[in-house]
C-alpha positions in Angstrom: 0.0 0.1 -0.1 1.4 3.6 -0.9 0.8 6.4 1.3 0.1 9.7 -0.6 2.9 12.0 -0.6 1.0 14.9 1.1 0.1 12.4 4.0 3.7 11.3 4.4 5.0 14.8 4.4 2.4 15.8 7.1 3.4 12.7 9.2 7.1 13.5 8.8 6.4 17.1 10.0 4.5 15.9 13.0 7.4 13.5 13.9 9.8 16.2 13.6 7.8 18.5 15.7 7.4 16.0 18.4 10.9 15.1 18.6 12.0 18.9 18.6 9.5 19.4 21.5 10.9 16.3 23.4 14.3 17.5 23.1 13.4 21.0 24.2 12.1 19.5 27.4 15.2 17.8 28.2 17.2 19.2 31.2 20.2 21.0 29.9 18.7 21.7 26.6 17.4 25.3 25.8 13.6 25.7 25.6 14.0 27.5 22.3 16.7 27.5 19.6 19.2 30.4 20.0 19.1 30.6 23.8 22.2 30.2 26.0 22.8 29.6 29.6 22.4 32.5 32.1 25.7 31.2 33.7 28.0 34.2 34.1 25.6 36.6 32.6 22.9 36.7 35.6 24.3 36.1 39.1 22.9 37.1 42.3 19.7 38.0 44.0 17.0 40.2 42.5 14.0 41.0 44.5 10.6 43.1 44.4 10.6 46.3 46.5 9.6 45.9 50.0 6.0 46.8 50.6 4.9 45.5 47.4 2.1 42.8 47.2 4.6 40.3 48.4 8.4 40.0 48.6 9.6 37.8 45.6 13.1 37.1 44.9 15.1 35.1 42.2 18.8 34.1 43.0 20.7 33.3 40.0 23.8 31.0 40.3 25.6 29.0 37.7 22.9 29.0 35.1 20.2 27.9 37.8 17.7 30.0 39.4 15.6 29.8 42.7 12.3 31.7 42.7 11.2 32.4 46.2 7.5 33.7 46.6 5.0 34.2 49.3 2.9 31.0 50.0 1.5 29.1 52.8 3.1 25.8 53.2 1.4 23.4 55.4 3.0 20.1 56.9 1.0 17.8 59.0 -1.9 20.3 59.2 0.4 23.0 60.4 1.7 26.1 58.8 5.3 25.1 58.0 6.5 28.3 56.1 5.2 31.4 54.6 7.0 31.1 51.5 7.8 28.4 48.7 10.8 28.0 46.5 11.1 26.7 43.0 14.2 25.5 41.2 14.9 26.1 37.6 17.5 26.1 34.8 18.1 29.5 33.4 18.3 30.5 29.8 18.7 33.8 28.0 18.3 35.4 24.6 16.6 38.1 22.7 16.4 40.5 25.7 14.5 37.8 27.8 15.5 35.3 30.5 13.6 32.1 30.5 13.3 29.8 33.7 12.5 26.0 33.0 11.4 24.5 36.2 13.2 21.6 37.4 10.0 19.9 38.8 9.0 18.8 35.3 6.4 21.5 34.8 5.6 21.9 31.0 5.8 25.6 30.8 8.6 28.1 31.0 8.7 31.5 32.8 9.8 34.3 30.8 11.4 37.3 32.1 11.8 40.8 30.2 15.3 42.4 30.9 14.7 46.2 31.1 17.2 48.8 29.7 18.1 49.7 33.3 19.0 46.0 34.3 15.8 45.5 36.3 13.8 42.4 35.5 10.1 42.7 34.5 8.2 39.6 35.6 4.5 38.6 36.2 5.2 39.5 39.9 6.4 43.0 39.1 9.7 44.6 38.6 12.8 43.0 40.3 15.9 44.9 41.0 19.5 43.5 41.9 20.1 43.4 45.6 23.2 41.5 46.0 25.6 39.0 44.6 
């Protein structure tokens, strides 16, 4: 049985897309072509201003990032912490930073890099506080 040429091209395109997506989700692989590791480019702690809706911080170290945000963390029915932390790989390119969560989440967290060096996130603007 012969497969029509258009169908075989469509199937090939689907296979290529699936393989590309699978590779993009691999740890150590950039989420998009052309991105490079943040290692050496972004280092230190960036945080929102005190008094904003919640003190959010991101610490960049050696191509990794730790996002710390306000949260009610319960353990054994009791309040264990007032914040939570998420670990991510850090990638950059095109005036943005992309965090890829190490917990296997299927989405990236894009961050705009402003001209003054501050970071524009969904949590608001973060300024560099320390190394």
